[in-house]
All heavy atoms as an XYZ file, in Angstrom:
952
protein
N      34.135     92.198     -6.824
C      32.993     91.465     -6.332
C      33.081     89.980     -6.683
O      32.369     89.195     -6.113
C      31.701     92.031     -6.911
C      31.311     93.410     -6.485
S      30.919     93.884     -4.788
C      30.909     92.557     -3.745
N      33.941     89.635     -7.611
C      34.094     88.226     -7.963
C      34.644     87.449     -6.775
O      34.288     86.287     -6.563
C      34.999     88.078     -9.207
C      35.286     86.639     -9.514
C      34.363     88.763    -10.396
N      35.473     88.099     -5.958
C      36.032     87.428     -4.789
C      34.930     86.985     -3.833
O      35.034     85.918     -3.229
C      37.024     88.344     -4.069
C      37.599     87.726     -2.833
C      38.557     86.730     -2.929
C      37.174     88.112     -1.576
C      39.086     86.131     -1.798
C      37.693     87.523     -0.437
C      38.647     86.536     -0.554
N      33.877     87.779     -3.685
C      32.792     87.402     -2.779
C      31.993     86.223     -3.311
O      31.322     85.552     -2.538
C      31.856     88.591     -2.520
O      31.372     89.083     -3.767
C      32.556     89.689     -1.755
N      32.063     85.976     -4.613
C      31.439     84.776     -5.170
C      32.330     83.547     -5.011
O      31.843     82.441     -4.794
C      31.133     84.969     -6.659
C      29.934     85.822     -7.017
C      29.867     86.013     -8.511
C      28.665     85.209     -6.508
N      33.621     83.744     -5.130
C      34.542     82.615     -5.086
C      34.967     82.232     -3.669
O      35.317     81.075     -3.423
C      35.774     82.922     -5.926
C      35.518     83.162     -7.417
C      36.812     83.479     -8.130
C      34.822     81.985     -8.033
N      34.962     83.178     -2.743
C      35.413     82.897     -1.379
C      34.586     81.823     -0.680
O      35.163     80.924     -0.052
C      35.426     84.191     -0.556
N      33.228     81.840     -0.757
C      32.498     80.771     -0.058
C      32.621     79.405     -0.721
O      32.172     78.407     -0.163
C      31.048     81.260     -0.075
C      30.964     82.224     -1.168
C      32.319     82.835     -1.310
N      33.230     79.360     -1.891
C      33.449     78.077     -2.553
C      34.863     77.575     -2.349
O      35.087     76.418     -1.985
C      33.167     78.209     -4.056
C      31.800     78.759     -4.443
C      31.729     78.955     -5.932
C      30.712     77.859     -3.937
N      35.833     78.438     -2.585
C      37.235     78.020     -2.577
C      37.807     77.895     -1.160
O      38.526     76.930     -0.866
C      38.071     78.998     -3.392
N      37.522     78.842     -0.305
C      38.143     78.823      1.025
C      37.659     77.659      1.900
O      38.479     77.042      2.586
C      37.952     80.171      1.714
C      38.680     81.341      1.026
C      38.398     82.650      1.735
C      40.168     81.084      0.951
N      36.351     77.307      1.913
C      35.985     76.093      2.660
C      36.618     74.823      2.097
O      36.980     73.918      2.849
C      34.461     76.043      2.554
C      34.065     77.453      2.405
C      35.146     78.071      1.554
N      36.780     74.757      0.767
C      37.457     73.590      0.192
C      38.924     73.555      0.581
O      39.488     72.476      0.826
C      37.306     73.582     -1.326
C      35.904     73.285     -1.849
C      35.874     73.401     -3.358
C      35.431     71.923     -1.392
N      39.556     74.727      0.647
C      40.940     74.800      1.108
C      41.046     74.358      2.565
O      41.950     73.596      2.931
C      41.480     76.215      0.933
C      42.895     76.469      1.421
C      43.903     75.740      0.543
C      43.188     77.946      1.456
N      40.118     74.810      3.389
C      40.118     74.399      4.792
C      39.849     72.906      4.932
O      40.395     72.258      5.830
C      39.083     75.201      5.576
C      39.439     76.661      5.833
C      38.237     77.408      6.384
C      40.605     76.755      6.784
N      39.018     72.358      4.050
C      38.775     70.915      4.080
C      40.040     70.150      3.759
O      40.351     69.144      4.404
C      37.669     70.557      3.088
N      40.780     70.624      2.779
C      42.044     69.967      2.438
C      43.069     70.070      3.544
O      43.856     69.141      3.765
N      43.067     71.193      4.249
C      44.020     71.355      5.348
C      43.641     70.550      6.585
O      44.489     70.248      7.414
C      44.142     72.837      5.712
C      44.780     73.741      4.669
C      44.722     75.193      5.114
C      46.213     73.317      4.405
N      42.352     70.227      6.729
C      41.926     69.518      7.932
C      41.902     68.006      7.748
O      41.562     67.291      8.680
C      40.549     70.004      8.376
O      39.571     69.701      7.405
N      42.259     67.510      6.578
C      42.289     66.058      6.360
C      43.360     65.378      7.206
O      43.073     64.381      7.872
C      42.448     65.722      4.856
C      42.764     64.263      4.647
C      41.195     66.109      4.112
N      44.606     65.870      7.236
C      45.586     65.213      8.118
C      45.197     65.401      9.579
O      44.865     66.500     10.001
C      46.906     65.921      7.824
C      46.688     66.766      6.644
C      45.225     66.954      6.490
N      45.224     64.334     10.336
C      44.772     64.392     11.733
C      45.904     64.755     12.694
O      45.758     64.606     13.897
C      44.174     63.046     12.141
C      42.963     62.640     11.361
C      41.817     63.578     11.530
N      41.362     63.533     12.911
C      40.516     64.391     13.430
N      40.046     65.363     12.694
N      40.146     64.307     14.680
N      47.026     65.263     12.165
C      48.133     65.634     13.051
C      47.765     66.847     13.904
O      48.202     66.979     15.032
C      49.377     65.946     12.232
C      49.952     64.747     11.527
C      51.182     65.176     10.782
N      50.845     66.201      9.810
C      50.945     66.066      8.504
N      51.388     64.947      8.001
N      50.621     67.041      7.694
N      46.962     67.750     13.350
C      46.581     68.968     14.064
C      45.114     68.902     14.470
O      44.329     69.784     14.163
C      46.818     70.185     13.176
C      48.240     70.366     12.650
C      48.285     71.478     11.627
C      49.167     70.678     13.807
N      44.723     67.857     15.164
C      43.316     67.627     15.484
C      42.715     68.759     16.303
O      41.556     69.122     16.115
C      43.160     66.308     16.227
N      43.489     69.352     17.197
C      42.935     70.434     18.008
C      42.738     71.703     17.194
O      41.842     72.489     17.482
C      43.846     70.703     19.202
O      45.130     71.098     18.752
N      43.551     71.918     16.164
C      43.402     73.115     15.331
C      42.371     72.916     14.224
O      41.647     73.851     13.877
C      44.748     73.492     14.724
N      42.275     71.705     13.688
C      41.345     71.484     12.580
C      39.901     71.424     13.025
O      39.013     71.518     12.188
C      41.686     70.187     11.822
O      41.632     69.093     12.719
C      43.054     70.282     11.195
N      39.639     71.286     14.306
C      38.244     71.284     14.739
C      37.618     72.659     14.605
O      36.400     72.794     14.662
C      38.094     70.730     16.147
C      39.037     71.220     17.164
C      38.946     70.441     18.460
N      37.609     70.357     19.000
C      37.222     70.919     20.128
N      38.077     71.588     20.848
N      35.995     70.796     20.555
N      38.433     73.695     14.395
C      37.895     75.032     14.186
C      37.740     75.379     12.710
O      37.271     76.457     12.381
C      38.782     76.071     14.882
C      38.783     75.918     16.369
C      39.880     75.382     17.019
C      37.682     76.276     17.117
C      39.888     75.234     18.393
C      37.670     76.125     18.481
C      38.775     75.601     19.132
N      38.127     74.484     11.810
C      38.005     74.733     10.374
C      36.558     74.923      9.936
O      36.274     75.841      9.155
C      38.677     73.614      9.585
N      35.580     74.124     10.409
C      34.196     74.384     10.002
C      33.654     75.716     10.511
O      32.840     76.352      9.832
C      33.415     73.223     10.611
C      34.407     72.161     10.846
C      35.691     72.852     11.128
N      34.119     76.164     11.662
C      33.679     77.466     12.169
C      34.220     78.576     11.281
O      33.492     79.512     10.920
C      34.133     77.656     13.634
C      33.392     76.687     14.532
C      33.916     79.088     14.096
C      33.823     76.707     15.953
N      35.470     78.466     10.887
C      36.061     79.459      9.990
C      35.379     79.430      8.628
O      35.097     80.477      8.045
C      37.561     79.207      9.864
C      38.361     80.209      9.051
C      38.209     81.614      9.619
C      39.820     79.802      9.020
N      35.078     78.241      8.124
C      34.391     78.128      6.830
C      33.001     78.737      6.895
O      32.571     79.438      5.967
C      34.311     76.660      6.413
N      32.278     78.505      7.986
C      30.946     79.106      8.148
C      31.032     80.620      8.244
O      30.185     81.334      7.695
C      30.273     78.561      9.402
O      30.107     77.190      9.317
N      32.046     81.115      8.936
C      32.234     82.563      9.027
C      32.535     83.186      7.674
O      32.067     84.289      7.366
N      33.292     82.483      6.852
C      33.599     82.980      5.508
C      32.337     83.035      4.663
O      32.089     84.015      3.956
C      34.684     82.098      4.857
C      36.027     82.320      5.548
C      34.796     82.367      3.362
C      37.071     81.285      5.198
N      31.515     81.992      4.737
C      30.265     81.964      3.980
C      29.335     83.081      4.459
O      28.720     83.777      3.647
C      29.595     80.574      4.096
C      28.204     80.593      3.503
C      30.452     79.522      3.432
N      29.250     83.271      5.761
C      28.401     84.327      6.310
C      28.888     85.711      5.889
O      28.093     86.565      5.469
C      28.352     84.217      7.836
C      27.531     85.254      8.582
C      26.075     85.183      8.182
C      27.679     85.058     10.076
N      30.178     85.953      5.976
C      30.723     87.258      5.592
C      30.536     87.518      4.102
O      30.199     88.647      3.704
C      32.205     87.332      5.958
N      30.705     86.495      3.277
C      30.483     86.666      1.839
C      29.025     86.979      1.552
O      28.720     87.798      0.684
C      30.900     85.416      1.083
O      32.270     85.205      1.209
N      28.125     86.327      2.267
C      26.707     86.619      2.092
C      26.354     88.046      2.458
O      25.597     88.709      1.739
N      26.915     88.535      3.547
C      26.646     89.921      3.954
C      27.210     90.904      2.930
O      26.558     91.887      2.563
C      27.229     90.180      5.368
C      27.199     91.653      5.709
C      26.467     89.378      6.404
N      28.417     90.634      2.434
C      28.994     91.508      1.410
C      28.187     91.480      0.116
O      28.034     92.509     -0.555
C      30.446     91.115      1.134
C      31.440     91.430      2.246
C      32.803     90.846      1.923
C      31.533     92.927      2.476
N      27.639     90.325     -0.233
C      26.819     90.239     -1.433
C      25.471     90.934     -1.250
O      24.922     91.486     -2.197
C      26.613     88.783     -1.839
C      27.824     88.118     -2.472
C      27.593     86.626     -2.646
C      28.159     88.767     -3.800
N      24.940     90.926     -0.038
C      23.708     91.677      0.233
C      23.953     93.165      0.027
O      23.159     93.864     -0.596
C      23.189     91.393      1.661
C      22.593     90.000      1.743
C      22.142     92.428      2.075
C      22.216     89.580      3.140
N      25.077     93.641      0.538
C      25.412     95.054      0.362
C      25.590     95.382     -1.113
O      25.135     96.422     -1.594
C      26.677     95.401      1.179
C      26.381     95.283      2.677
C      27.186     96.793      0.837
C      27.612     95.339      3.554
N      26.236     94.489     -1.855
C      26.462     94.732     -3.283
C      25.158     94.735     -4.059
O      24.955     95.579     -4.944
C      27.413     93.679     -3.852
N      24.259     93.804     -3.756
C      23.008     93.744     -4.512
C      22.069     94.883     -4.154
O      21.217     95.247     -4.964
C      22.291     92.399     -4.285
O      22.090     92.189     -2.892
C      23.107     91.275     -4.875
N      22.208     95.465     -2.969
C      21.393     96.632     -2.630
C      21.827     97.861     -3.413
O      21.066     98.809     -3.557
C      21.443     96.902     -1.132
C      20.632     95.912     -0.337
C      20.670     96.190      1.149
O      21.398     97.118      1.573
O      19.981     95.475      1.884
N      23.059     97.848     -3.922
C      23.550     98.940     -4.761
C      23.431     98.593     -6.244
O      24.178     99.120     -7.069
C      25.004     99.273     -4.407
C      25.132     99.893     -3.051
N      25.463     99.152     -1.941
C      24.951    101.167     -2.629
C      25.494     99.949     -0.883
N      25.187    101.175     -1.270
N      22.515     97.670     -6.568
C      22.221     97.260     -7.943
C      23.422     96.691     -8.671
O      23.575     96.883     -9.877
C      21.607     98.411     -8.744
C      20.261     98.812     -8.195
O      19.519     97.962     -7.703
N      19.953    100.092     -8.270
N      24.290     96.009     -7.967
C      25.399     95.286     -8.577
C      25.074     93.798     -8.510
O      24.727     93.281     -7.456
C      26.705     95.553     -7.837
C      27.152     96.981     -7.883
C      28.405     97.186     -7.040
O      28.839     96.281     -6.337
N      28.972     98.365     -7.119
N      25.155     93.137     -9.636
C      24.907     91.705     -9.693
C      26.201     91.029    -10.131
O      26.501     90.960    -11.318
C      23.754     91.364    -10.665
C      23.534     89.863    -10.713
C      22.485     92.085    -10.253
N      27.004     90.549     -9.170
C      28.280     89.937     -9.542
C      28.076     88.586    -10.228
O      27.208     87.810     -9.846
C      29.015     89.783     -8.215
C      28.035     90.033     -7.152
C      26.835     90.646     -7.738
N      28.879     88.336    -11.240
C      28.893     87.057    -11.937
C      30.334     86.580    -12.060
O      31.267     87.369    -11.947
C      28.275     87.165    -13.348
O      29.035     88.104    -14.104
C      26.827     87.589    -13.285
N      30.494     85.286    -12.292
C      31.829     84.714    -12.462
C      31.740     83.481    -13.348
O      30.671     82.870    -13.472
C      32.428     84.341    -11.107
N      32.866     83.115    -13.933
C      33.011     81.920    -14.769
C      32.010     81.896    -15.914
O      31.337     80.898    -16.152
C      32.896     80.636    -13.946
C      33.985     80.445    -12.954
C      33.696     80.218    -11.624
C      35.308     80.508    -13.342
C      34.701     80.038    -10.704
C      36.321     80.332    -12.427
C      36.021     80.099    -11.100
N      31.915     83.003    -16.630
C      31.030     83.046    -17.789
C      29.571     82.866    -17.414
O      28.847     82.106    -18.043
N      29.147     83.495    -16.373
C      27.778     83.451    -15.860
C      27.357     82.090    -15.314
O      26.169     81.782    -15.269
C      26.781     83.924    -16.920
C      26.963     85.381    -17.285
O      27.506     86.119    -16.442
O      26.578     85.768    -18.398
N      28.293     81.262    -14.882
C      27.928     80.037    -14.178
C      27.577     80.320    -12.726
O      26.793     79.607    -12.123
C      29.056     79.011    -14.235
C      29.242     78.275    -15.550
C      30.422     77.329    -15.450
C      27.990     77.532    -15.942
N      28.195     81.373    -12.183
C      27.890     81.813    -10.818
C      27.298     83.204    -10.881
O      27.764     84.062    -11.626
C      29.157     81.837     -9.957
C      29.895     80.531     -9.760
C      31.151     80.773     -8.952
C      29.019     79.519     -9.080
N      26.288     83.437    -10.061
C      25.616     84.733    -10.056
C      25.003     84.940     -8.684
O      24.521     84.001     -8.062
C      24.524     84.743    -11.116
C      23.767     86.022    -11.226
C      22.777     85.896    -12.383
N      22.009     87.093    -12.540
C      20.817     87.307    -12.004
N      20.256     86.369    -11.274
N      20.193     88.427    -12.200
N      25.021     86.179     -8.228
C      24.430     86.500     -6.932
C      23.424     87.627     -7.097
O      23.804     88.768     -7.332
C      25.500     86.898     -5.926
N      22.150     87.299     -7.003
C      21.124     88.329     -6.958
C      20.716     88.513     -5.495
O      21.364     87.979     -4.596
C      19.947     87.956     -7.860
C      19.336     86.614     -7.501
O      19.866     85.947     -6.598
O      18.339     86.233     -8.136
N      19.665     89.265     -5.256
C      19.274     89.562     -3.872
C      18.886     88.306     -3.106
O      19.283     88.125     -1.952
C      18.106     90.549     -3.860
O      18.481     91.767     -4.423
N      18.115     87.422     -3.736
C      17.673     86.217     -3.047
C      18.837     85.287     -2.729
O      18.936     84.763     -1.613
C      16.627     85.477     -3.895
C      16.103     84.175     -3.298
C      15.401     84.434     -1.976
C      15.192     83.474     -4.276
N      19.736     85.087     -3.675
C      20.857     84.189     -3.416
C      21.810     84.773     -2.377
O      22.425     84.033     -1.611
C      21.596     83.861     -4.710
O      22.106     85.017     -5.306
N      21.926     86.098     -2.320
C      22.763     86.720     -1.292
C      22.177     86.481      0.098
O      22.906     86.147      1.042
C      22.910     88.208     -1.562
N      20.861     86.622      0.227
C      20.226     86.354      1.518
C      20.295     84.871      1.879
O      20.515     84.517      3.035
C      18.769     86.825      1.523
C      18.635     88.309      1.744
C      18.288     89.158      0.712
C      18.871     88.861      2.994
C      18.178     90.522      0.902
C      18.767     90.219      3.206
C      18.418     91.044      2.162
O      18.320     92.392      2.356
N      20.136     84.006      0.892
C      20.224     82.574      1.171
C      21.636     82.162      1.568
O      21.814     81.298      2.426
C      19.749     81.767     -0.044
C      18.263     81.868     -0.299
S      17.271     81.332      1.107
C      17.694     79.613      1.169
N      22.636     82.782      0.963
C      24.014     82.498      1.355
C      24.271     82.947      2.791
O      24.969     82.267      3.547
C      24.991     83.176      0.396
C      26.459     82.812      0.556
C      26.677     81.345      0.224
C      27.317     83.686     -0.318
N      23.682     84.064      3.176
C      23.802     84.528      4.551
C      23.130     83.554      5.516
O      23.668     83.267      6.590
C      23.188     85.934      4.692
O      23.804     86.792      3.749
C      23.383     86.491      6.081
N      21.989     83.025      5.133
C      21.297     82.044      5.976
C      22.119     80.767      6.098
O      22.247     80.204      7.189
C      19.887     81.755      5.412
C      19.256     80.559      6.090
C      19.000     82.980      5.564
N      22.696     80.303      4.996
C      23.541     79.106      5.036
C      24.725     79.335      5.983
O      25.046     78.483      6.812
C      24.036     78.733      3.623
C      25.156     77.710      3.674
C      22.891     78.215      2.779
N      25.353     80.500      5.891
C      26.481     80.800      6.764
C      26.083     80.918      8.223
O      26.789     80.425      9.110
N      24.938     81.558      8.494
C      24.501     81.744      9.881
C      24.094     80.417     10.519
O      24.494     80.117     11.650
C      23.350     82.737      9.931
N      23.319     79.620      9.803
C      22.908     78.323     10.343
C      24.117     77.402     10.484
O      24.245     76.683     11.480
C      21.812     77.693      9.453
C      21.540     76.257      9.853
C      20.537     78.518      9.530
N      25.016     77.442      9.516
C      26.231     76.642      9.625
C      27.085     77.055     10.814
O      27.603     76.204     11.538
N      27.217     78.356     11.023
C      28.023     78.844     12.146
C      27.419     78.435     13.483
O      28.130     77.966     14.382
C      28.174     80.362     12.059
C      29.092     81.018     13.077
C      30.522     80.545     12.876
C      29.017     82.524     12.958
N      26.118     78.571     13.612
C      25.458     78.202     14.869
C      25.564     76.702     15.114
O      25.859     76.259     16.232
C      23.988     78.661     14.852
C      23.919     80.183     14.905
C      23.211     78.054     16.009
C      22.556     80.749     14.619
N      25.353     75.907     14.066
C      25.359     74.458     14.274
C      26.759     73.906     14.540
O      26.920     73.034     15.397
C      24.728     73.756     13.079
O      25.471     74.002     11.918
N      27.773     74.382     13.815
C      29.111     73.842     14.073
C      29.683     74.386     15.376
O      30.462     73.703     16.041
C      30.091     74.078     12.898
C      29.619     73.357     11.666
C      30.323     75.523     12.617
N      29.295     75.597     15.744
C      29.748     76.119     17.035
C      29.098     75.335     18.170
O      29.743     74.995     19.160
C      29.409     77.601     17.161
C      30.088     78.255     18.316
C      29.829     78.081     19.642
C      31.163     79.175     18.253
N      30.660     78.848     20.399
C      31.499     79.527     19.568
C      31.869     79.736     17.202
C      32.507     80.422     19.855
C      32.869     80.626     17.507
C      33.182     80.956     18.817
N      27.820     75.011     18.027
C      27.138     74.221     19.051
C      27.643     72.797     19.115
O      27.644     72.166     20.170
N      28.074     72.253     17.980
C      28.596     70.898     17.959
C      30.051     70.796     18.340
O      30.612     69.700     18.364
N      30.674     71.942     18.612
C      32.091     71.929     18.953
C      32.331     71.198     20.264
O      33.234     70.384     20.368
C      32.621     73.365     19.024
C      34.109     73.549     19.099
C      34.764     72.988     17.857
C      34.451     75.011     19.254
N      31.499     71.463     21.260
C      31.605     70.764     22.532
C      32.874     71.099     23.276
O      33.513     72.124     23.070
N      33.255     70.203     24.128
C      34.457     70.404     24.924
C      35.678     69.925     24.158
O      35.584     69.343     23.094
C      34.326     69.651     26.250
O      34.185     68.276     25.976
N      36.817     70.163     24.730
C      38.079     69.762     24.108
C      38.143     68.233     24.090
O      37.969     67.582     25.123
C      39.280     70.335     24.889
C      40.584     69.858     24.306
C      39.200     71.847     24.919
N      38.369     67.637     22.916
C      38.391     66.171     22.863
C      39.639     65.601     23.537
O      40.714     66.158     23.453
C      38.389     65.867     21.363
C      38.969     67.079     20.733
C      38.574     68.237     21.608
N      39.442     64.512     24.207
C      40.562     63.781     24.780
C      40.846     62.587     23.878
O      40.206     62.408     22.852
C      40.223     63.309     26.208
O      39.119     62.405     26.119
C      39.862     64.486     27.099
N      41.788     61.761     24.278
C      42.105     60.624     23.419
C      40.980     59.582     23.420
O      40.919     58.737     22.548
C      43.421     59.997     23.825
C      43.432     59.387     25.204
C      44.791     58.800     25.492
C      44.830     58.243     26.899
N      46.119     57.664     27.187
N      40.058     59.662     24.379
C      38.949     58.716     24.423
C      37.710     59.248     23.697
O      36.856     58.474     23.311
C      38.594     58.383     25.873
C      39.719     57.767     26.612
N      40.213     56.515     26.307
C      40.474     58.238     27.630
C      41.216     56.236     27.122
N      41.393     57.266     27.933
N      37.607     60.562     23.536
C      36.441     61.152     22.875
C      36.917     61.978     21.688
O      37.026     63.186     21.764
C      35.658     62.054     23.846
O      36.538     63.080     24.300
C      35.114     61.278     25.005
N      37.209     61.316     20.604
C      37.645     62.019     19.407
C      36.566     61.913     18.337
O      35.713     61.036     18.366
C      38.958     61.437     18.859
O      38.753     60.054     18.587
C      40.088     61.617     19.847
N      36.624     62.814     17.378
C      35.697     62.791     16.266
C      36.187     61.805     15.220
O      37.359     61.464     15.181
C      35.622     64.181     15.632
C      34.985     65.198     16.506
C      34.961     66.486     15.749
N      34.275     67.497     16.515
C      33.889     68.634     16.021
N      34.136     68.927     14.776
N      33.261     69.508     16.755
N      35.286     61.381     14.351
C      35.737     60.544     13.234
C      36.733     61.296     12.367
O      36.771     62.523     12.354
C      34.449     60.253     12.470
C      33.347     60.503     13.431
C      33.848     61.521     14.401
N      37.527     60.567     11.607
C      38.643     61.131     10.856
C      38.327     62.298      9.954
O      38.989     63.305      9.993
N      37.323     62.214      9.113
C      37.086     63.267      8.139
C      35.925     64.169      8.468
O      35.411     64.866      7.587
N      35.458     64.191      9.700
C      34.265     64.950     10.066
C      34.416     66.435      9.769
O      33.545     67.036      9.138
C      33.948     64.717     11.546
C      32.707     65.405     12.023
C      31.459     64.906     11.713
C      32.787     66.557     12.804
C      30.323     65.538     12.150
C      31.658     67.190     13.253
C      30.422     66.674     12.918
O      29.294     67.306     13.362
N      35.500     67.035     10.215
C      35.696     68.472     10.030
C      35.865     68.825      8.560
O      35.324     69.832      8.093
C      36.919     68.941     10.826
C      36.719     68.776     12.317
O      35.586     68.957     12.775
O      37.703     68.449     13.001
N      36.568     68.009      7.823
C      36.757     68.301      6.402
C      35.460     68.120      5.626
O      35.166     68.891      4.711
C      37.864     67.434      5.818
O      37.535     66.075      5.935
N      34.658     67.140      5.996
C      33.376     66.949      5.306
C      32.395     68.070      5.611
O      31.566     68.426      4.762
C      32.775     65.588      5.656
C      33.484     64.391      5.036
C      32.858     63.094      5.515
C      33.445     64.472      3.524
N      32.449     68.633      6.797
C      31.610     69.795      7.093
C      31.988     70.982      6.205
O      31.119     71.712      5.724
C      31.731     70.189      8.567
C      30.882     69.410      9.547
C      31.215     69.829     10.978
C      29.421     69.606      9.277
N      33.269     71.186      5.986
C      33.718     72.273      5.105
C      33.287     72.024      3.664
O      32.858     72.955      2.974
C      35.231     72.423      5.195
S      35.823     72.990      6.789
N      33.376     70.778      3.211
C      32.927     70.444      1.854
C      31.419     70.648      1.735
O      30.924     71.145      0.721
C      33.330     68.999      1.492
C      32.689     68.550      0.195
C      34.832     68.883      1.404
N      30.671     70.292      2.771
C      29.224     70.499      2.782
C      28.877     71.981      2.662
O      27.973     72.355      1.910
C      28.625     69.911      4.061
C      27.169     70.194      4.232
C      26.231     69.534      3.459
C      26.729     71.114      5.164
C      24.883     69.790      3.616
C      25.394     71.377      5.324
C      24.462     70.710      4.555
N      29.585     72.827      3.394
C      29.323     74.268      3.310
C      29.661     74.816      1.927
O      28.939     75.676      1.407
C      30.122     75.003      4.387
C      29.569     74.874      5.798
C      30.588     75.343      6.808
C      28.282     75.649      5.929
N      30.720     74.330      1.312
C      31.061     74.763     -0.037
C      30.003     74.306     -1.039
O      29.626     75.064     -1.942
C      32.437     74.229     -0.432
N      29.494     73.087     -0.884
C      28.461     72.590     -1.789
C      27.153     73.353     -1.619
O      26.473     73.658     -2.611
C      28.242     71.098     -1.560
N      26.795     73.682     -0.394
C      25.588     74.487     -0.163
C      25.747     75.878     -0.755
O      24.804     76.433     -1.324
C      25.291     74.585      1.335
C      24.724     73.337      1.924
S      23.100     72.926      1.287
C      22.138     74.282      1.884
N      26.930     76.449     -0.639
C      27.181     77.772     -1.216
C      27.090     77.721     -2.734
O      26.532     78.628     -3.367
C      28.557     78.282     -0.801
O      28.640     78.408      0.587
N      27.612     76.664     -3.332
C      27.531     76.532     -4.780
C      26.091     76.351     -5.236
O      25.700     76.882     -6.277
C      28.395     75.360     -5.253
C      28.452     75.127     -6.760
C      29.028     76.353     -7.468
C      29.270     73.895     -7.073
N      25.295     75.625     -4.473
C      23.885     75.444     -4.832
C      23.140     76.769     -4.840
O      22.255     76.993     -5.668
C      23.220     74.474     -3.861
N      23.503     77.657     -3.936
C      22.830     78.953     -3.851
C      23.326     79.910     -4.932
O      22.549     80.689     -5.488
C      23.042     79.562     -2.438
C      22.585     80.986     -2.368
C      22.328     78.724     -1.406
N      24.606     79.862     -5.256
C      25.204     80.818     -6.184
C      25.177     80.371     -7.643
O      25.526     81.160     -8.522
C      26.648     81.110     -5.771
C      26.832     81.800     -4.428
C      28.305     81.900     -4.091
C      26.187     83.167     -4.443
N      24.771     79.148     -7.920
C      24.802     78.640     -9.288
C      23.745     79.325    -10.145
O      22.610     79.532     -9.716
C      24.585     77.136     -9.293
N      24.133     79.680    -11.373
C      23.205     80.273    -12.334
C      23.000     79.324    -13.516
O      22.535     79.719    -14.562
C      23.745     81.627    -12.816
C      22.684     82.447    -13.523
O      21.498     82.284    -13.190
O      23.041     83.233    -14.412
N      23.355     78.076    -13.322
C      23.208     77.046    -14.337
C      22.523     75.872    -13.665
O      22.934     75.436    -12.588
C      24.593     76.647    -14.864
C      24.537     75.637    -15.965
O      23.740     74.708    -15.938
N      25.410     75.817    -16.946
N      21.480     75.344    -14.302
C      20.703     74.281    -13.672
C      21.530     73.012    -13.462
O      21.351     72.303    -12.480
C      19.416     73.995    -14.480
C      18.454     73.103    -13.698
C      19.726     73.379    -15.810
C      17.766     73.784    -12.594
N      22.467     72.734    -14.363
C      23.314     71.558    -14.208
C      24.266     71.687    -13.033
O      24.459     70.729    -12.275
N      24.862     72.860    -12.875
C      25.765     73.100    -11.750
C      24.988     73.057    -10.443
O      25.435     72.483     -9.443
C      26.497     74.452    -11.918
C      27.315     74.790    -10.688
C      27.374     74.430    -13.159
N      23.787     73.634    -10.443
C      22.970     73.621     -9.238
C      22.564     72.189     -8.884
O      22.603     71.796     -7.718
C      21.732     74.486     -9.407
C      20.921     74.595     -8.142
S      19.343     75.359     -8.379
C      18.484     74.123     -9.312
N      22.191     71.405     -9.874
C      21.798     70.023     -9.637
C      22.959     69.230     -9.034
O      22.769     68.479     -8.069
C      21.341     69.391    -10.949
C      20.784     68.011    -10.775
C      21.503     66.857    -10.716
C      19.429     67.654    -10.588
N      20.675     65.792    -10.542
C      19.377     66.259    -10.465
C      18.243     68.364    -10.542
C      18.200     65.560    -10.285
C      17.068     67.666    -10.375
C      17.056     66.304    -10.236
N      24.134     69.379     -9.606
C      25.290     68.646     -9.098
C      25.644     69.073     -7.681
O      26.005     68.240     -6.838
C      26.480     68.851    -10.017
N      25.531     70.359     -7.374
C      25.872     70.823     -6.030
C      24.825     70.398     -5.004
O      25.175     70.088     -3.862
C      26.073     72.338     -6.018
O      24.879     72.977     -6.388
N      23.557     70.362     -5.391
C      22.533     69.859     -4.464
C      22.759     68.384     -4.201
O      22.616     67.922     -3.059
C      21.118     70.140     -5.030
C      20.056     69.378     -4.269
C      20.823     71.622     -4.979
N      23.148     67.639     -5.222
C      23.453     66.221     -5.012
C      24.700     66.061     -4.134
O      24.790     65.100     -3.373
C      23.655     65.516     -6.353
C      22.380     65.344     -7.145
C      21.377     64.431     -6.446
O      21.788     63.448     -5.818
O      20.172     64.730     -6.554
N      25.644     66.978     -4.230
C      26.836     66.899     -3.390
C      26.516     67.147     -1.928
O      27.193     66.614     -1.049
C      27.890     67.897     -3.872
N      25.493     67.939     -1.656
C      25.121     68.177     -0.262
C      24.481     66.942      0.332
O      24.515     66.742      1.505
C      24.150     69.360     -0.115
O      22.964     69.090     -0.815
C      24.780     70.633     -0.593
């Protein structure tokens, strides 16, 4: 169950790092959709885990998922998926391109929102809310 706590944090950050180089602009525009799907899937798995009275923790109780945080993580993933899918638009041409770090910053935003929901320490939560 620790993987379901770490996946919405680590995988969007990994996707953000992979989408920084603009060589694969057509492929990196799908990175925020994949990151939102990961956050949504982790939220659903955590809902299932908390319904069976399992409360996963990680990093010495810095991260924790109870019923409310599992539902909030699902909401973050669902709203993120809908918004980035709607903002995808048509295929960009050389005249209509996105700014350089847009896709990577969306992935970082989703990771920060996930950390704000999963944090069990007020300092970590404060820093992640400020990061959003």
